[in-house]
C-alpha positions as CSV (number, residue, x, y, z in Angstrom):
1,X,160.1,140.6,146.5
2,X,160.1,142.6,149.5
3,X,158.2,141.5,152.6
4,X,155.6,144.4,152.2
5,X,155.1,143.5,148.5
6,X,154.5,139.7,149.3
7,X,151.9,141.2,152.0
8,X,150.1,143.0,149.3
9,X,149.9,140.4,147.4
10,X,148.5,138.1,150.0
11,X,145.9,140.9,150.7
12,X,145.4,140.5,146.8
13,X,144.9,136.7,146.4
14,X,142.6,136.7,149.5
15,X,140.5,139.3,148.0
16,X,140.2,137.2,144.6
17,X,139.3,134.4,146.3
18,X,136.8,135.9,148.3
19,X,135.2,137.8,144.9
20,X,136.9,135.9,141.9
21,X,134.6,132.8,142.4
22,X,131.2,134.3,143.5
23,X,131.6,137.1,140.3
24,X,132.4,133.6,137.8
25,X,129.7,132.0,139.2
26,X,126.8,134.5,139.2
27,X,127.8,136.5,136.0
28,X,128.6,133.9,132.9
29,X,130.6,136.9,131.1
30,X,133.0,136.4,134.2
31,X,133.8,132.6,133.6
32,X,137.4,133.3,133.1
33,X,137.5,134.6,136.7
34,X,137.7,131.4,138.2
35,X,141.4,131.1,136.9
36,X,142.2,133.8,139.0
37,X,140.5,132.4,141.9
38,X,142.3,129.1,141.5
39,X,145.8,131.0,141.2
40,X,145.1,132.8,144.6
41,X,144.1,129.9,146.3
42,X,147.5,128.2,145.0
43,X,149.7,131.2,146.0
44,X,147.9,131.4,149.9
45,X,148.7,127.5,150.3
46,X,152.1,127.8,149.0
47,X,152.8,131.3,150.9
48,X,151.6,129.4,154.0
49,X,148.9,131.8,154.9
50,X,146.1,129.6,156.3
51,X,144.7,132.6,158.5
52,X,144.1,134.7,154.8
53,X,143.0,131.4,153.3
54,X,140.5,130.5,155.9
55,X,139.0,134.3,156.1
56,X,138.8,134.5,151.9
57,X,137.0,131.3,151.7
58,X,134.5,132.0,154.8
59,X,133.7,135.6,152.7
60,X,133.2,134.0,149.6
61,X,131.0,131.5,151.2
62,X,129.1,134.6,153.0
63,X,128.6,135.9,149.7
64,X,126.9,132.9,148.3
65,X,124.9,132.7,151.6
66,X,123.6,136.0,151.1
67,X,122.4,135.6,147.8
68,X,120.4,132.7,149.4
69,X,121.4,130.2,146.5
70,X,122.8,127.3,148.6
71,X,123.1,125.6,144.9
72,X,126.0,128.0,143.7
73,X,127.7,127.6,147.2
74,X,127.7,123.8,146.7
75,X,128.9,124.1,143.2
76,X,131.9,126.0,144.7
77,X,133.0,123.9,147.0
78,X,132.9,120.8,144.8
79,X,133.6,122.8,141.7
80,X,136.5,124.8,142.5
81,X,137.3,124.9,146.7
82,X,138.1,121.5,147.2
83,X,139.6,120.8,143.6
84,X,141.9,124.1,144.1
85,X,143.2,122.6,147.3
86,X,144.0,119.2,146.4
87,X,145.7,120.7,143.4
88,X,147.9,123.0,145.6
89,X,148.3,119.9,147.9
90,X,149.2,117.3,145.7
91,X,151.6,120.0,144.0
92,X,153.6,120.9,147.1
93,X,153.9,117.4,147.8
94,X,155.9,116.9,144.8
95,X,153.4,115.4,142.3
96,X,153.8,116.4,138.4
97,X,150.7,118.7,137.0
98,X,149.3,116.0,135.1
99,X,148.7,113.8,138.4
100,X,147.8,116.9,140.3
101,X,145.5,117.8,137.8
102,X,143.7,114.1,137.6
103,X,143.5,114.3,141.6
104,X,141.8,117.6,141.4
105,X,139.3,116.1,139.4
106,X,138.2,113.2,141.6
107,X,135.8,115.1,143.3
108,X,134.0,116.9,141.0
109,X,134.0,113.8,138.5
110,X,132.5,111.5,141.6
111,X,129.7,114.2,141.7
112,X,129.0,114.7,138.4
113,X,128.8,110.5,138.1
114,X,126.5,110.4,141.3
115,X,124.0,112.9,139.5
116,X,124.3,112.0,136.2
117,X,121.0,111.5,135.5
118,X,119.6,114.4,137.0
119,X,122.3,116.4,134.7
120,X,121.4,113.9,131.8
121,X,117.4,114.6,132.1
122,X,118.3,118.4,131.4
123,X,120.9,118.1,128.7
124,X,117.8,115.4,127.2
125,X,115.2,118.0,127.5
126,X,117.3,120.7,125.9
127,X,118.1,118.7,123.2
128,X,114.3,117.9,122.4
129,X,114.1,121.6,122.1
130,X,117.0,122.2,119.8
131,X,115.5,119.2,117.9
132,X,112.4,120.9,117.7
133,X,113.5,124.2,116.8
134,X,115.5,123.1,114.1
135,X,112.7,121.1,112.7
136,X,110.7,124.7,112.3
137,X,109.9,125.6,108.8
138,X,111.4,128.9,109.9
139,X,114.8,127.4,110.9
140,X,114.5,125.2,107.5
141,X,114.2,128.5,105.2
142,X,117.8,129.2,106.2
143,X,119.6,126.5,104.9
144,X,119.8,124.9,101.3
145,X,117.9,121.5,101.5
146,X,121.2,119.6,101.6
147,X,123.0,121.8,103.6
148,X,119.2,121.6,105.9
149,X,119.4,117.8,106.0
150,X,123.0,117.7,107.2
151,X,122.6,120.0,110.3
152,X,119.3,118.2,111.3
153,X,121.4,115.0,111.3
154,X,123.9,116.7,113.3
155,X,121.7,118.0,115.8
156,X,119.9,114.5,116.4
157,X,123.1,112.8,116.8
158,X,124.0,115.3,119.4
159,X,120.8,115.2,121.2
160,X,120.9,111.1,121.4
161,X,124.6,111.1,122.6
162,X,125.2,114.1,124.7
163,X,123.5,113.1,128.1
164,X,126.0,109.8,127.7
165,X,129.0,112.1,127.4
166,X,128.2,114.9,129.6
167,X,130.6,113.7,132.6
168,X,133.7,114.0,130.2
169,X,132.5,116.9,128.7
170,X,131.9,118.9,132.0
171,X,135.3,117.2,134.0
172,X,137.2,118.6,130.7
173,X,136.4,122.1,131.2
174,X,137.2,122.0,134.6
175,X,140.5,120.5,134.1
176,X,141.4,123.5,131.5
177,X,140.6,126.0,134.0
178,X,142.2,124.2,136.9
179,X,145.6,123.9,134.5
180,X,145.2,127.7,133.7
181,X,144.7,128.5,137.7
182,X,147.7,126.5,138.6
183,X,150.2,127.6,135.8
184,X,149.3,131.4,136.7
185,X,149.9,130.4,140.2
186,X,153.0,128.9,139.2
187,X,154.2,132.0,137.5
188,X,153.0,134.2,140.6
189,X,155.0,132.0,143.0
190,X,158.2,132.1,140.7
191,X,157.9,135.7,140.5
192,X,157.7,136.2,144.2
193,X,160.6,133.8,145.0
194,X,158.4,131.7,147.0
195,X,159.6,127.9,146.8
196,X,157.3,125.5,144.5
197,X,157.7,122.7,142.5
198,X,158.0,124.8,139.2
199,X,156.5,123.6,136.0
200,X,158.9,123.0,133.2
201,X,159.0,124.9,129.8
202,X,156.2,124.1,127.9
203,X,158.4,122.1,125.5
204,X,159.7,120.0,127.9
205,X,156.2,119.0,129.1
206,X,155.7,115.3,129.3
207,X,153.1,112.8,130.6
208,X,154.3,110.4,133.4
209,X,154.4,106.5,132.1
210,X,151.6,105.3,134.2
211,X,149.0,107.4,132.2
212,X,149.4,104.8,129.6
213,X,148.3,102.3,131.6
214,X,144.9,104.6,132.3
215,X,144.1,105.0,129.0
216,X,144.9,101.1,128.5
217,X,142.0,100.5,130.9
218,X,139.6,103.0,129.3
219,X,140.2,101.3,126.1
220,X,139.2,98.0,127.5
221,X,136.3,99.3,128.9
222,X,135.2,101.0,125.9
223,X,135.5,97.4,123.9
224,X,133.0,95.7,126.8
225,X,129.5,94.6,126.2
226,X,128.4,96.0,129.0
227,X,127.0,99.8,128.3
228,X,127.7,101.2,131.5
229,X,131.7,100.2,131.4
230,X,131.6,101.6,127.8
231,X,130.2,104.8,128.6
232,X,132.4,105.1,131.3
233,X,135.1,104.5,129.4
234,X,134.1,107.2,126.6
235,X,133.9,109.8,129.1
236,X,137.2,108.7,130.5
237,X,138.7,109.1,126.9
238,X,137.0,112.3,126.4
239,X,138.9,114.1,129.5
240,X,142.3,112.1,128.6
241,X,142.7,113.1,124.9
242,X,141.8,116.7,126.0
243,X,144.9,116.6,128.5
244,X,146.9,114.4,126.1
245,X,146.3,116.7,122.9
246,X,148.3,119.6,125.3
247,X,151.0,117.2,125.8
248,X,151.0,116.3,121.8
249,X,150.9,120.3,121.3
250,X,154.5,120.5,123.4
251,X,155.8,117.6,121.3
252,X,155.3,119.2,117.9
253,X,156.0,122.8,119.9
254,X,159.5,121.1,120.6
255,X,160.7,119.7,117.3
256,X,159.9,123.1,115.8
257,X,161.8,125.1,118.1
258,X,165.0,122.7,117.7
259,X,164.5,122.6,114.1
260,X,164.2,126.3,114.0
261,X,160.8,126.5,112.2
262,X,160.1,130.4,110.7
263,X,157.4,131.6,112.6
264,X,155.0,132.0,109.8
265,X,155.3,128.1,109.1
266,X,154.8,127.5,112.8
267,X,151.7,129.7,112.2
268,X,150.5,127.9,109.4
269,X,151.1,124.3,111.0
270,X,149.0,125.5,114.2
271,X,146.4,126.8,111.8
272,X,146.1,123.6,109.9
273,X,145.4,121.8,113.6
274,X,143.3,124.5,114.4
275,X,141.1,124.1,111.2
276,X,141.1,120.2,111.4
277,X,140.2,119.6,115.5
278,X,138.6,116.4,114.3
279,X,141.6,114.8,112.9
280,X,144.0,116.7,115.6
281,X,142.1,115.3,118.2
282,X,143.3,112.0,117.2
283,X,147.0,112.8,115.9
284,X,147.7,115.1,119.2
285,X,146.7,112.6,122.0
286,X,148.5,109.5,120.2
287,X,151.8,111.7,119.8
288,X,151.5,112.4,123.6
289,X,150.7,108.6,124.6
290,X,153.6,107.1,122.4
291,X,155.8,109.8,123.9
292,X,155.0,108.8,127.4
293,X,155.6,105.2,126.7
294,X,158.9,105.8,124.5
295,X,160.3,109.5,125.8
296,X,161.4,110.4,122.2
297,X,162.8,113.6,123.3
298,X,164.9,111.8,126.1
299,X,163.5,113.9,128.8
300,X,163.2,111.3,131.5
301,X,166.9,110.5,130.7
302,X,167.8,114.2,131.4
303,X,165.6,114.8,134.4
304,X,167.9,111.7,135.2
305,X,171.1,113.7,135.0
């Protein structure tokens, strides 16, 4: 890529940081744009464009300031700006993508934990409203008696437990966007010829072995009799299981490719995994967990030569 094209891309990425984040935060329909903003932030960091990076961040902050909502500005800084810069910095220093994602989540996870009570009150109020709605005669008329009772039990269980697992769900959502933004940024860097620690092919994704220890600590916390540790442990497992599921899919895709499964068979397998999400949510993380420890695909050996 020529220098002029790189310069145009730098301008485009600066614009993406300046406008993608405000649009995605202010307009729910544009939420996927946060991944574009993260990729742009990623590019500007790797391209060593500090002036454009600073200008674009100031522009994004000015938009939030103009609309007069400091809450949105704080969400931008804590939820996207700081994690995006941490993600880019750790990747530039050679960290694996999984470790970089964990590092990126530390600040928002700490803030969610700090303000958990406020968030929990909001979710509790929403749960009570939902319970009142489903208990109304109008709603009951929409379901057969046996299905209605099942729906009531599901809503009541959710309303009771949601505040406890809110941090894990929020952080899991952030991890998804961080990962998508990082992968998009890696593709952009590779196409422009800028050096980066490239993400390997999806079939070669494998968790670092030390992640097994993190899971072990979370499980121990869940098994304790102390409620605070139990809640923290479950929230950690929610996030870890989401990350591990992706790496479990990598393991399955690897074996389907080397065994040359026909495309229709692959579609059926993925469809079954999608339709049996509860089972897949247990099986896929377990596959990734054991693969991280025992390296069934011998990826570590291949990397070492």
